[in-house]
C-alpha positions, 0 to 999 in steps of 0.5 A: 500500500502506498504512502497516500493510501496509508495517510488516506486511511488514517485521515478517513478514520478521523471522521468516519471512525472517531465520530462515526455516529455523528458523521454517518447521520450528517453525511460528512466526509473529510478526505486528505487535504480537505476542511475539518467539519465545522460542527466538530470545531463547534463542539469545543467547550469554548463555544458551548453554554454554561458548562463550567459549574456542571462539570465542576460538580462532577468528580474530577479524574484527579480527585483520587490522587488528592490533586486539585483541578483548577480554572486556568485564567493565567494562559498557555503556561505549561505548569498549569496545563497550558491549553484545552485540546480541540475536540476534533484534535482528540478525535483525530488522535483517537482515530490514529491510535486505532491503526498502525503506520510507518512513521517516516511515511507518515511524516513525509505525507504530513510534511507535504500537507503542512507545506500546503497549509502554511506556504512553507517549503516543508514542515514536521511535527515535534514533541513540543516547541523546545524539542523543535529547537533542539532537532532544528539545531541538530539538523543545522549541525549534523545535517542528514549525515549519520556519522555526524548525528551519532557523534552528537553532542561531541562537536569535535570537528563540527560547527559548535557555535550558536549566535543569539541576540541578547534579547533572545536569551531565555531559559529555552537556550537549553534546547540548543545547549544540550547539543554541546553548542556554545552560545555567542551573545551579540548586541549589535550588527557589528558584533553579529558580523564579527561573530559569524564565522566558520564555527557558526552553526546557526543564529537563533532568534526569539520572536517578539518586538525586538525581532521586529524592529531595532538594530538586531531585527530578524531582517537585519540578522537574516541579511548578515547570515544568509550571504554566509550560508548560516541558517536562522532559526526563530523561536515563535512558540507562543505565536499565532500561526500566520499564513504566509509566514512573516518570519520566513518572509523576513529571511528566517530558514526555520520557525518553531511553534508550540502545538499546545498553546493557541493552536490547541493541538496536543499538549506534547507536540510542536511544529517546525516549518521552513526549508525542506532540507533543514526540516527533513534533516531535523526529522532525521535527528528526531525519534524514531531515529537513534541519536541525540534526539531519540528521546524526543519522540512524537507518536502517530497520535500526536502527529495526526492531532497536530496536523488536524490542529493546523488544519482547524487553525488555517481553514475553520476557526473563526479567530475574530469571533474567538476574540469577541467571545474572550472580551465578552467574558472579561466585560462580564467580570469587569461589570461584576466588579464595578460596584466596588468603588475602590476597584478599577478595570480595563481591558488590555488589547493584545500586541504582536503575535505572541499570546494574542489574547485580551486580558483584564487588568483589575486594580484597586486602592490599597489604602481601602483594600489592603491586599497586594496582587500576590495576596489576591493570586494566592487567595484565588489559588487556595480557594474553591474552586482553585483559580490560577492567575499570575504566578500562583502555583508557579515560580514566576514572576520573581519576586512576587508582585507587590502592586495592588493589581491582577491580570485575568487571561481568558483564552483558555477558559470555557463558557461559565468559568468567567462567572466563577472567576467574577464571583471569586474576585468580587468576594475577595475585593468587596470583603478583603481578609485581614492579612497580618504584616510583620512589623516587629523588630529583629532580635539578632543582627545577621550582618556578616559571612554565612556558610550555607548548606542546601539539601535538595531531593537527591544532593547537597550543595554548599553556597554562602551569603554575605549579608548587611542588615539595617533594621529589619531589612537585609541585603547582600550577595548569594554566592552559588555554584553557578553564579553569584547574585544579589539577595534581599529580605527581611528579619522580624523577630527570629523569622528570616526571609531571603530572596535571590535571583539570577536571570542572565545567560539564559538561566533562571535561578530564583531562590526563596529561603525562609526559616529562623535565625539566631546570632550564629545559625539559620535554618529552614525551607528553601524554594528553588522555583521550578526546581522544587524545594529543600532544606537549608541551614547556615553557620556564621563564618568566624575567623580565628583571632591573631595572637598579638 
């Protein structure tokens, strides 16, 4: 059986088998390359009536684990589940699971279809946007050469440098650093031109305002890289999928997207679009092929689900109607809060292509409602039902927001949840709970050098603090194993709080130490942000007295 026939059977299954009863009644047929039936998309929870309360009265699948489900008013953030998979995508995944297929043949057909849909030369499905960056970089370094592919991450004799403009440095740098590549940071056209050389494997650019304008825009970078035959890779994980693709039009060779954000495809899927030779090389560096990318597996279910999400995005979803629906939910929340005289609201319209959703800014007079944004975030998180906004239940922003305002993001809600959110926020701001703020003076002075031992889940590390104390305020330096960083905190009575943060070189190290202190020791719990929690203890450093 040929590739086209194999793909035809899978795509037919998406309609004729996954939703057989409904489709036989309606007579709908979806052949390879045709539109996704509109009524399948219409079954999305976002388009139905007030379903939130009915669903929340039912038992959650997470209940038996003692884990609380939540309402996601934060957005497409992985730690809180990101997006709601479209019903038609789930149907496609279920249909794909019912039959076997040769995976290389499948990706060949999907690549051809993605090219038709997006206008790119080719495309592949990956196990997420970060995985797309990794296999794209591997493709640029090793090409399709098996000897080079199995050599990775040993870059001896291979191009081993990835250039990034300073504005593009993020925690996602690890997607290319895992290959053993050295990141070269540049901040001007002159620095870029000087950095481009025989060891340059690619230039990686983070999509955003800086990539659209300024001294190192994508067009400027491409104009320098292309004559030197250096590929340009754009990280557009949270962007809308625009056709024709603006990044490819500006000279990029490859663009990576998340499938589990606005596309509402499988949560563990992504896209890589661009030059046919480089996307196919990236696929060779990905599973099921053995090598560095073998662990970045994407199965037939995610492949077909991701393709279906792209078809829905390009051919069927009414994006203007979705924006209107999200605004209507925000307007309802704003209307509910309007009677509270100390509260103001305004709808913030989206800018650019990333996370393109309106949001509701809710602000209040802190002299009348003595709560910070962080307080309200935590009250909503600890409420019933649990509501996620801002950084609650997560590790960002850092340090926590002290301003009297919150942001509510609607585009991953379902109908009815806006009413639950409106009621919860109204209850907090109309009858704010009293939160005691510590004002008592410190009982000890922590000024000096401290040797710190941190016990993580499977290891122990030795750091140090240099602290200066003025009243209850403390400041200084946290000397860590990777990098030094500023620290700040408070001491009330014997209760100590210390925060430190390092966010350079594509690294995000955020620590919060809490505990008790005496003249010579400190101990307590430490939060390492996304890297979990541990125990810590510190001993004041003493120096031997010199004999006279």
